[in-house]
C-alpha positions as CSV (number, residue, x, y, z in Angstrom):
1,M,-5.3,-145.3,-5.3
2,A,-6.9,-145.2,-1.8
3,K,-10.3,-146.8,-1.5
4,P,-13.1,-144.9,0.3
5,T,-12.8,-144.8,4.1
6,H,-15.7,-142.6,5.1
7,A,-18.8,-143.2,7.2
8,L,-21.1,-143.9,4.2
9,F,-18.6,-146.5,2.9
10,D,-18.6,-148.1,6.4
11,E,-22.4,-148.2,6.5
12,L,-22.7,-149.8,3.1
13,V,-20.2,-152.5,4.1
14,R,-22.0,-153.2,7.4
15,M,-25.2,-153.6,5.4
16,G,-23.6,-156.1,3.1
17,L,-24.2,-153.9,0.0
18,I,-20.5,-153.5,-0.9
19,G,-17.4,-155.5,-0.2
20,E,-14.1,-154.0,1.0
21,D,-12.3,-156.2,-1.5
22,T,-14.7,-155.8,-4.4
23,L,-14.4,-152.1,-5.0
24,V,-12.6,-150.9,-8.1
25,L,-11.9,-147.4,-9.4
26,F,-14.6,-146.8,-12.0
27,H,-14.1,-143.2,-13.0
28,P,-11.3,-140.8,-12.1
29,S,-13.3,-137.7,-11.2
30,V,-16.7,-136.1,-11.1
31,R,-17.9,-133.3,-13.3
32,D,-17.4,-130.5,-10.7
33,R,-14.4,-131.8,-8.8
34,T,-11.1,-133.3,-10.0
35,D,-10.3,-134.5,-6.4
36,V,-13.3,-136.8,-6.1
37,E,-13.1,-140.4,-7.5
38,V,-15.9,-142.7,-8.4
39,W,-15.7,-146.3,-7.2
40,R,-17.9,-149.3,-8.1
41,C,-18.5,-152.6,-6.3
42,E,-18.0,-155.4,-8.8
43,R,-20.2,-157.7,-6.8
44,S,-23.3,-155.5,-6.2
45,G,-23.0,-152.8,-8.8
46,V,-23.3,-150.0,-6.2
47,I,-21.4,-146.9,-7.2
48,L,-19.8,-144.7,-4.5
49,L,-17.7,-141.6,-4.3
50,D,-14.3,-141.9,-2.5
51,R,-15.1,-138.9,-0.3
52,I,-18.2,-137.2,1.2
53,D,-16.6,-134.4,3.2
54,Q,-17.5,-132.0,0.4
55,I,-21.1,-132.2,1.7
56,G,-21.0,-130.6,5.2
57,T,-23.9,-129.9,7.5
58,D,-24.2,-126.3,6.1
59,Y,-23.7,-127.2,2.4
60,Y,-27.4,-127.1,1.4
61,P,-28.7,-124.6,3.9
62,E,-26.2,-122.0,2.9
63,Q,-26.7,-122.1,-0.9
64,E,-27.8,-118.7,-2.1
65,G,-30.9,-117.9,-4.1
66,L,-32.7,-120.3,-6.4
67,T,-29.7,-120.8,-8.8
68,Y,-29.5,-124.4,-7.6
69,W,-32.7,-125.0,-9.7
70,D,-32.8,-122.1,-12.1
71,P,-31.3,-118.6,-11.9
72,K,-34.4,-117.1,-13.6
73,G,-36.6,-118.0,-10.6
74,R,-39.2,-120.5,-9.6
75,A,-41.5,-120.2,-12.6
76,Q,-38.8,-121.0,-15.1
77,G,-37.4,-123.7,-12.9
78,L,-40.9,-125.4,-12.8
79,V,-41.0,-125.4,-16.6
80,A,-37.9,-127.5,-16.6
81,T,-39.2,-129.9,-14.0
82,R,-42.8,-130.1,-15.3
83,E,-42.6,-133.5,-17.0
84,D,-41.0,-135.1,-13.9
85,D,-43.4,-133.3,-11.5
86,M,-46.4,-134.5,-13.5
87,R,-45.2,-138.1,-13.6
88,R,-44.5,-138.1,-9.9
89,A,-47.9,-136.6,-9.1
90,R,-49.5,-139.3,-11.1
91,Q,-47.6,-141.9,-9.2
92,L,-48.7,-140.5,-5.9
93,S,-52.3,-140.1,-7.0
94,D,-53.5,-143.4,-5.5
95,H,-51.9,-142.7,-2.2
96,V,-52.3,-138.9,-1.6
97,A,-56.0,-138.2,-2.2
98,G,-57.6,-137.2,1.1
99,R,-54.4,-138.0,3.0
100,S,-51.6,-136.1,4.7
101,Y,-48.4,-135.8,2.6
102,V,-44.8,-134.5,3.1
103,D,-42.2,-134.1,0.4
104,I,-38.6,-134.4,1.6
105,G,-36.2,-132.2,-0.2
106,T,-39.0,-130.6,-2.1
107,G,-36.8,-127.9,-3.9
108,L,-39.2,-125.6,-5.8
109,G,-42.2,-127.6,-4.7
110,G,-43.6,-128.5,-8.1
111,V,-45.0,-131.8,-6.8
112,L,-46.6,-130.0,-3.9
113,D,-48.4,-127.6,-6.3
114,L,-49.9,-130.5,-8.2
115,V,-51.1,-132.6,-5.2
116,R,-52.2,-129.9,-2.8
117,P,-55.7,-129.6,-4.3
118,V,-56.4,-133.3,-3.5
119,A,-54.4,-134.0,-0.4
120,A,-55.9,-133.4,3.1
121,K,-52.6,-131.8,4.3
122,V,-49.2,-131.1,2.7
123,A,-45.9,-130.1,4.2
124,A,-42.3,-130.0,3.0
125,V,-38.8,-130.5,4.2
126,E,-36.3,-128.2,2.4
127,P,-32.9,-127.3,4.0
128,Q,-32.1,-124.5,1.5
129,A,-33.1,-121.4,3.4
130,E,-34.2,-119.2,0.5
131,A,-36.2,-121.9,-1.2
132,A,-37.9,-122.7,2.1
133,S,-38.8,-119.0,2.6
134,M,-40.3,-118.8,-0.9
135,L,-42.4,-121.9,-0.2
136,R,-43.6,-120.5,3.1
137,E,-44.7,-117.3,1.3
138,L,-46.8,-119.6,-1.0
139,G,-48.6,-121.0,2.1
140,Y,-46.6,-124.2,2.6
141,T,-45.5,-125.6,5.9
142,V,-41.7,-126.1,5.6
143,H,-39.2,-127.6,7.9
144,A,-35.4,-127.7,7.6
145,S,-35.1,-131.5,8.3
146,A,-37.1,-134.6,8.8
147,E,-35.8,-134.8,12.4
148,E,-37.1,-131.2,13.0
149,L,-40.5,-132.1,11.6
150,S,-40.6,-135.3,13.6
151,G,-40.0,-133.3,16.7
152,S,-43.1,-131.1,15.9
153,G,-45.4,-134.1,16.5
154,E,-46.9,-134.0,13.1
155,R,-47.4,-137.4,11.4
156,F,-48.2,-138.2,7.8
157,E,-49.7,-140.9,5.7
158,L,-47.3,-140.5,2.8
159,A,-43.7,-139.2,2.4
160,S,-41.6,-138.8,-0.8
161,L,-38.0,-138.3,-1.6
162,F,-37.4,-137.4,-5.3
163,H,-33.7,-137.5,-6.2
164,V,-32.8,-136.6,-2.6
165,F,-31.7,-139.9,-1.0
166,E,-28.4,-140.1,-3.0
167,H,-27.4,-136.7,-1.6
168,M,-27.5,-137.9,2.1
169,T,-24.4,-138.5,4.1
170,R,-26.3,-140.4,6.7
171,P,-29.0,-142.1,4.6
172,L,-30.1,-144.9,7.0
173,K,-30.5,-142.4,9.9
174,E,-32.4,-140.0,7.6
175,L,-34.7,-142.8,6.4
176,Q,-35.3,-143.9,10.0
177,A,-36.4,-140.3,10.8
178,I,-38.8,-140.4,7.9
179,H,-40.1,-143.7,9.1
180,A,-40.9,-142.0,12.4
181,L,-42.8,-139.3,10.6
182,L,-45.4,-141.7,9.3
183,V,-48.5,-143.2,10.8
184,P,-48.8,-147.0,11.0
185,G,-49.6,-148.1,7.5
186,G,-48.1,-144.9,6.0
187,K,-46.0,-145.2,2.8
188,V,-42.7,-143.8,1.6
189,V,-41.8,-143.3,-2.1
190,V,-38.1,-143.0,-2.9
191,E,-36.8,-142.1,-6.4
192,V,-33.1,-142.2,-7.1
193,P,-30.7,-142.3,-10.2
194,H,-29.8,-145.9,-11.0
195,A,-26.3,-147.3,-10.9
196,G,-27.3,-149.7,-13.7
197,D,-28.3,-146.9,-16.1
198,A,-27.6,-148.2,-19.6
199,L,-25.5,-145.2,-20.5
200,I,-23.2,-146.0,-17.5
201,T,-23.1,-149.8,-17.8
202,R,-24.2,-151.4,-21.1
203,Y,-23.2,-148.6,-23.4
204,A,-20.2,-147.4,-21.3
205,C,-20.7,-143.9,-22.7
206,M,-17.7,-141.9,-21.4
207,P,-19.1,-138.5,-22.2
208,F,-22.1,-139.4,-20.2
209,R,-20.0,-140.7,-17.3
210,N,-18.1,-137.4,-17.4
211,F,-21.4,-135.5,-17.2
212,T,-23.5,-137.6,-14.8
213,F,-21.0,-138.3,-11.9
214,W,-21.3,-135.4,-9.5
215,S,-19.8,-134.5,-6.1
216,E,-23.3,-134.3,-4.6
217,H,-24.4,-137.8,-5.7
218,L,-22.6,-139.7,-3.0
219,V,-23.9,-143.1,-3.9
220,L,-25.8,-144.6,-6.9
221,H,-28.1,-147.5,-5.9
222,T,-29.2,-150.8,-7.4
223,R,-32.6,-152.4,-6.8
224,V,-31.1,-154.5,-4.1
225,S,-29.3,-151.8,-2.2
226,L,-32.3,-149.4,-2.4
227,A,-34.7,-152.1,-1.1
228,R,-32.2,-153.0,1.7
229,Y,-32.1,-149.5,3.0
230,L,-35.9,-149.3,3.2
231,E,-36.1,-152.6,5.0
232,L,-33.4,-151.8,7.5
233,A,-35.1,-148.4,8.2
234,G,-38.2,-150.4,9.2
235,F,-40.3,-150.4,6.0
236,T,-42.1,-153.6,4.8
237,D,-43.6,-154.8,1.6
238,V,-40.8,-152.9,-0.3
239,Q,-41.3,-152.8,-4.1
240,V,-38.6,-151.4,-6.4
241,S,-39.3,-150.6,-10.0
242,G,-37.4,-149.1,-12.9
243,V,-38.4,-145.9,-14.6
244,Q,-36.9,-144.4,-17.7
245,R,-36.9,-140.6,-17.5
246,Y,-35.0,-139.9,-20.7
247,P,-36.2,-141.2,-24.1
248,L,-34.4,-142.9,-26.9
249,A,-33.5,-139.7,-28.7
250,N,-31.5,-138.7,-25.6
251,H,-29.6,-141.9,-25.7
252,L,-28.9,-141.7,-29.4
253,F,-27.6,-138.2,-29.0
254,W,-25.3,-139.1,-26.2
255,L,-23.9,-142.1,-28.2
256,S,-23.4,-140.1,-31.4
257,Q,-22.7,-136.6,-30.2
258,G,-21.5,-137.1,-26.6
259,A,-23.9,-134.4,-25.2
260,P,-27.2,-134.1,-23.4
261,G,-30.5,-132.8,-24.6
262,G,-31.1,-135.1,-27.5
263,Q,-34.9,-135.2,-26.8
264,A,-35.0,-131.4,-27.5
265,R,-32.4,-131.3,-30.3
266,W,-33.8,-134.2,-32.2
267,P,-37.6,-133.9,-31.8
268,D,-38.1,-135.7,-35.1
269,L,-36.8,-138.9,-33.5
270,R,-39.4,-138.8,-30.8
271,S,-42.3,-141.2,-30.9
272,G,-44.6,-142.2,-28.1
273,P,-44.9,-145.9,-29.0
274,V,-41.2,-146.2,-29.8
275,E,-40.2,-144.5,-26.5
276,E,-42.6,-146.7,-24.5
277,A,-41.2,-149.9,-26.2
278,Y,-37.6,-148.7,-25.5
279,A,-38.4,-147.9,-21.9
280,A,-40.0,-151.3,-21.4
281,L,-36.9,-153.0,-22.9
282,L,-34.7,-151.1,-20.5
283,Q,-37.0,-152.1,-17.6
284,S,-36.8,-155.7,-18.5
285,A,-33.0,-155.6,-18.6
286,D,-32.7,-153.5,-15.4
287,L,-31.0,-150.7,-17.3
288,T,-33.3,-147.8,-16.6
289,D,-31.9,-144.5,-15.5
290,T,-34.1,-144.3,-12.4
291,L,-35.3,-146.5,-9.6
292,V,-38.5,-145.9,-7.6
293,A,-39.0,-147.8,-4.3
294,V,-42.3,-147.9,-2.3
295,G,-42.4,-149.1,1.3
296,T,-45.0,-149.3,4.1
297,K,-44.6,-148.6,7.8
């Protein structure tokens, strides 16, 4: 078993986030590739794929249509992302009102739709050509990359990356480009899947591991590794918090049935107070499925 030897591995080692001698094979493959292994640093808990060459420079720009989000189109795709979009818009509400905002890797632009009425200016970065064209038709300013947008001279008071950072083959360089997009005092919000997800770690749910590890998720972060990236990119006052996207019914279904969608299949096991208590318990144990970092330029 050959350990990872790619540039992202080297970057994580230089940053002190993984050790060359503390990596162990964690899972034999990802859901869409049998030739990609999943490794984990026993010291830090960071999870890393053994290869990243599957994500070339044209990988995202050349994807066809909107099938990446939903083959039925934008409207149907936004139904599926509505709960997350609403939560994210609420999180941004204190920062975005009357300010300039850019969403990096915006996809279908659901968050943009929700904050555009209150923001002074909104823009997007989306490399997928067809999605970008669709958003331009809706009146959004869209650039292919943060570097391209930075070169335009536009600057923003707030930037966000929602489940985008883990896809980047050069995450530190990308985050530095986003830092350059912001005005002094501007903020960045970065949301990523958590390497410490209870289904991955505490419950060791093998069907979930088979499902969640993916060739596009190159690295899964911990609180420490995510904060370290923001700090090395130049951000200060970095705060990382845990968020639980999926409720107790989802976890119970995974553990009993080995399949996703428990929140929809077992609606009778859904209860607001119970879900809030369970999410708080996972947060206190650092076992949430999601991490959210906020940093200031």
